[in-house]
C-alpha positions as CSV (number, residue, x, y, z in Angstrom):
1,V,0.0,0.0,0.0
2,Q,1.2,3.5,-0.9
3,L,-0.4,6.7,0.3
4,V,0.3,10.0,-1.6
5,E,-0.9,13.3,-0.1
6,S,-1.3,16.5,-2.1
7,G,-3.0,19.8,-1.9
8,G,-0.9,21.5,0.8
9,G,0.4,25.0,0.4
10,L,0.4,28.5,1.8
11,V,-2.9,30.2,2.6
12,Q,-3.9,33.3,4.6
13,A,-5.9,33.0,7.8
14,G,-9.5,32.5,7.1
15,G,-8.8,30.7,3.8
16,S,-9.5,27.2,2.6
17,L,-7.5,24.2,1.3
18,R,-8.4,20.7,0.3
19,L,-6.0,17.9,0.9
20,T,-6.1,14.7,-1.1
21,C,-4.7,11.3,-0.2
22,A,-4.6,8.7,-2.9
23,A,-4.0,5.1,-1.9
24,S,-2.8,2.2,-4.0
25,G,-3.6,-1.5,-3.2
26,M,-6.7,-3.5,-2.8
27,I,-7.7,-2.9,0.9
28,F,-8.7,0.8,0.7
29,S,-12.5,0.2,0.9
30,I,-12.2,-1.9,4.0
31,S,-9.8,0.4,5.8
32,D,-10.2,3.1,8.3
33,M,-8.5,6.3,7.1
34,R,-7.1,9.1,9.2
35,W,-5.6,12.5,8.8
36,Y,-2.9,13.5,11.3
37,R,-0.8,16.6,11.6
38,Q,2.5,17.5,13.2
39,A,3.6,21.1,13.9
40,P,7.2,21.9,14.6
41,G,8.2,20.9,18.1
42,K,4.9,19.2,18.8
43,Q,3.7,15.6,18.8
44,R,1.7,14.2,15.9
45,E,-2.0,14.6,16.5
46,M,-5.1,13.1,15.0
47,V,-7.2,15.6,13.0
48,A,-10.0,13.5,11.5
49,T,-10.9,9.9,10.9
50,I,-13.3,8.2,8.5
51,S,-14.1,4.5,8.9
52,S,-14.8,2.0,6.2
53,D,-18.5,2.5,6.8
54,G,-18.2,6.3,6.4
55,S,-18.5,7.4,10.0
56,T,-16.4,10.3,10.9
57,N,-14.7,11.8,13.9
58,Y,-12.8,15.1,14.4
59,A,-10.4,16.6,16.9
60,D,-12.1,19.3,18.9
61,S,-9.8,21.9,17.5
62,V,-11.1,21.4,13.9
63,K,-14.7,20.5,14.4
64,G,-17.0,22.7,12.3
65,R,-14.1,23.8,10.1
66,F,-12.7,20.6,8.6
67,T,-14.5,17.9,6.7
68,I,-13.1,14.4,5.9
69,S,-14.6,12.4,3.1
70,R,-13.7,9.3,1.0
71,D,-14.3,8.1,-2.5
72,N,-13.9,4.3,-2.6
73,A,-14.1,4.2,-6.4
74,K,-11.0,6.4,-6.5
75,N,-9.2,5.0,-3.5
76,T,-9.0,8.5,-2.2
77,I,-9.8,10.5,0.9
78,Y,-10.1,14.3,1.2
79,L,-9.7,16.8,4.0
80,Q,-11.6,20.0,3.2
81,M,-10.2,22.7,5.5
82,S,-12.0,26.0,5.9
83,S,-11.6,29.0,8.2
84,L,-7.9,28.2,8.6
85,K,-5.9,29.5,11.5
86,P,-2.2,30.0,11.9
87,E,-2.3,27.2,14.5
88,D,-3.4,24.8,11.7
89,T,0.1,25.2,10.3
90,A,1.7,21.7,10.2
91,V,2.7,18.8,8.0
92,Y,-0.5,16.8,7.4
93,Y,-0.2,13.0,7.0
94,C,-2.6,10.4,5.7
95,N,-2.9,7.1,7.6
96,L,-4.5,3.8,6.6
97,L,-5.5,1.3,9.2
98,A,-6.9,-2.2,8.5
99,F,-7.1,-5.7,9.9
100,G,-7.2,-4.5,13.5
101,G,-4.0,-2.5,13.1
102,A,-2.0,-5.2,11.3
103,A,-2.0,-3.0,8.3
104,N,-0.8,0.5,9.2
105,Y,0.5,2.8,6.5
106,W,1.6,6.4,6.3
107,G,2.0,8.9,3.5
108,Q,5.0,11.2,3.2
109,G,3.1,14.3,4.4
110,T,2.1,17.6,2.8
111,Q,2.9,21.0,4.3
112,V,0.1,23.4,5.2
113,T,1.1,26.9,6.2
114,V,-1.4,29.5,7.3
115,S,-0.2,33.0,7.5
116,S,-1.8,35.6,9.9
């Protein structure tokens, strides 16, 4: 399985970005997918999750501003980010989890920078 993130960049506070994570392999549709982020000097934190059945969960810090979605036909997940804040600045990583954690894959990350 390979995960490739894209869509990061520089945006002003209050702006929007959409991140994309494209997965290879045959297990995408049965996998739980997650977006994590890691800011400089901080631990990696979970941002949003979407299970194989489409149920979602969000970190409190992004609720109401970020939306995670998936397209099983395209083996892709998305993270729509709106009302961005400087504290959202981080490298965003895509994570695939399946088979009770036996399958656990990460993408290379995409940088999101929000200027004030």
